[in-house]
PATOR-264805 format. One line per field, with one value per residue (C-alpha): residue number from 1; x, y, z. Coordinates in steps of 0.1 Angstrom, whole numbers, plus 5000, padded with zeros to 4 digits. Last residue first. Example, Ala and Ser with C-alpha at 12.3 -4.5 7.8 and 13.67 -1.06 7.14 Angstrom:
<atoms>
seq: [2:1] $
c1: [5137:5123] $
c2: [4989:4955] $
c3: [5071:5078] $
</atoms>
This chain:
<atoms>
seq: [222:221:220:219:218:217:216:215:214:213:212:211:210:209:208:207:206:205:204:203:202:201:200:199:198:197:196:195:194:193:192:191:190:189:188:187:186:185:184:183:182:181:180:179:178:177:176:175:174:173:172:171:170:169:168:167:166:165:164:163:162:161:160:159:158:157:156:155:154:153:152:151:150:149:148:147:146:145:144:143:142:141:140:139:138:137:136:135:134:133:132:131:130:129:128:127:126:125:124:123:122:121:120:119:118:117:116:115:114:113:112:111:110:109:108:107:106:105:104:103:102:101:100:99:98:97:96:95:94:93:92:91:90:89:88:87:86:85:84:83:82:81:80:79:78:77:76:75:74:73:72:71:70:69:68:67:66:65:64:63:62:61:60:59:58:57:56:55:54:53:52:51:50:49:48:47:46:45:44:43:42:41:40:39:38:37:36:35:34:33:32:31:30:29:28:27:26:25:24:23:22:21:20:19:18:17:16:15:14:13:12:11:10:9:8:7:6:5:4:3:2:1] $
c1: [8886:8897:8880:8899:8932:8928:8917:8947:8971:8956:8959:8995:9003:8988:9007:9040:9036:9025:9055:9079:9066:9067:9103:9113:9100:9076:9087:9054:9034:9062:9039:9010:8993:8977:8958:8937:8914:8894:8878:8844:8823:8810:8838:8862:8850:8858:8893:8901:8895:8915:8940:8948:8948:8966:8999:9025:9036:9046:9070:9102:9084:9079:9042:9036:9041:9076:9069:9062:9032:9006:8982:8956:8936:8919:8901:8876:8861:8827:8818:8782:8762:8791:8775:8759:8792:8787:8810:8810:8842:8841:8803:8777:8780:8764:8768:8755:8769:8756:8721:8716:8745:8756:8790:8777:8773:8806:8824:8810:8819:8854:8856:8844:8871:8900:8918:8949:8987:8980:8958:8964:8945:8915:8901:8878:8866:8841:8836:8804:8783:8745:8749:8773:8747:8720:8743:8748:8711:8702:8729:8714:8679:8690:8679:8646:8639:8645:8622:8594:8597:8616:8601:8600:8636:8649:8664:8702:8704:8679:8696:8730:8718:8702:8734:8752:8771:8785:8767:8781:8805:8796:8827:8851:8821:8820:8798:8795:8776:8791:8772:8789:8778:8811:8832:8867:8868:8846:8874:8900:8877:8870:8906:8919:8892:8903:8939:8934:8911:8938:8964:8941:8944:8966:8962:8938:8945:8977:8964:8927:8903:8882:8908:8892:8899:8873:8862:8840:8832:8807:8812:8784:8793:8769] $
c2: [4665:4702:4706:4675:4688:4723:4710:4687:4715:4736:4706:4700:4736:4732:4700:4715:4745:4722:4699:4728:4742:4708:4702:4738:4738:4712:4675:4663:4673:4660:4651:4669:4645:4646:4617:4611:4581:4568:4535:4546:4515:4505:4480:4507:4529:4500:4497:4534:4543:4516:4517:4553:4550:4518:4532:4511:4492:4525:4533:4534:4550:4531:4542:4569:4565:4579:4608:4615:4631:4624:4645:4635:4648:4620:4632:4606:4607:4596:4582:4570:4538:4525:4532:4497:4478:4440:4418:4382:4383:4350:4356:4330:4340:4374:4400:4436:4471:4505:4497:4460:4455:4486:4503:4538:4534:4514:4541:4569:4548:4544:4581:4588:4565:4584:4565:4544:4545:4554:4583:4596:4628:4628:4654:4636:4652:4630:4644:4637:4636:4630:4592:4601:4624:4598:4572:4595:4601:4565:4556:4581:4567:4531:4526:4545:4522:4492:4506:4508:4471:4461:4436:4458:4469:4433:4427:4426:4463:4461:4432:4448:4482:4464:4446:4479:4499:4531:4564:4591:4615:4652:4673:4650:4640:4676:4669:4694:4692:4716:4725:4741:4776:4792:4773:4788:4802:4772:4747:4767:4771:4733:4722:4748:4737:4700:4709:4730:4704:4678:4701:4706:4736:4738:4776:4785:4799:4783:4750:4747:4745:4719:4692:4658:4654:4637:4664:4653:4674:4660:4680:4683:4694:4715] $
c3: [8067:8068:8102:8115:8103:8115:8150:8150:8142:8171:8195:8184:8193:8227:8232:8223:8245:8274:8269:8267:8300:8317:8308:8316:8352:8365:8368:8382:8351:8329:8300:8283:8259:8224:8210:8179:8178:8148:8156:8171:8163:8197:8203:8191:8220:8245:8231:8229:8265:8282:8253:8262:8300:8307:8297:8316:8286:8269:8298:8277:8249:8216:8213:8240:8277:8278:8303:8339:8357:8330:8310:8284:8255:8236:8204:8191:8156:8145:8111:8105:8112:8132:8165:8168:8169:8166:8188:8179:8158:8140:8138:8148:8185:8177:8205:8202:8207:8216:8227:8226:8249:8268:8266:8274:8312:8317:8297:8320:8351:8338:8332:8368:8382:8366:8339:8342:8350:8386:8376:8340:8334:8310:8286:8262:8229:8210:8175:8154:8185:8186:8194:8223:8238:8236:8251:8281:8285:8282:8308:8331:8327:8330:8367:8360:8330:8352:8379:8354:8344:8313:8289:8258:8263:8265:8300:8300:8308:8336:8354:8349:8363:8393:8400:8399:8373:8389:8387:8365:8382:8386:8390:8371:8349:8335:8305:8277:8244:8219:8187:8157:8149:8160:8134:8133:8168:8178:8171:8189:8219:8219:8216:8241:8266:8261:8266:8297:8312:8307:8324:8354:8377:8408:8408:8379:8345:8333:8344:8342:8371:8389:8395:8397:8360:8338:8312:8284:8253:8228:8196:8171:8135:8114] $
</atoms>
């Protein structure tokens, strides 16, 4: 059985095509998961709507607790790290990480940054060894995990070779910290032209939905 961890980060509560002012990224992530489960209904799906319920931000207390060896933590430190522990536990269970995320001001929504900050934790999901040429040691590389990044943006040209590629802080901002943990395989599908509406948006949505279906078939075959 495969376990999917489905994360939605959009501030919009509904899905485009179903709800007025609904989220395009939620539409893509929902389409991915429902397409996956249509073929494999017994697979597990863990769902986190961080757009609706954002994780807590990293604080000074969180840092103090996180950098204290587990055996030396005081009770309040365990309490501070409880949410981080839960989020990391979900990630450890996952075989496929599915993230639906809109581009806000060229980067990720704040709740997604908080989620990343909570799962990137020294001694838990990565370690640091100054004797290595690359001092970062991934702790989630014990088995293969795949990431599916489903995004939406108001304009276009943010992909590799695009005229605004240098402005895309969303994709590398997610992929880089995940690679630090050992999640190196990333597949991306985007809806573009969200602010253009009309035929440009309609064609982008249709293309993205079709690519999601092809991606599900590819990952399930692999």
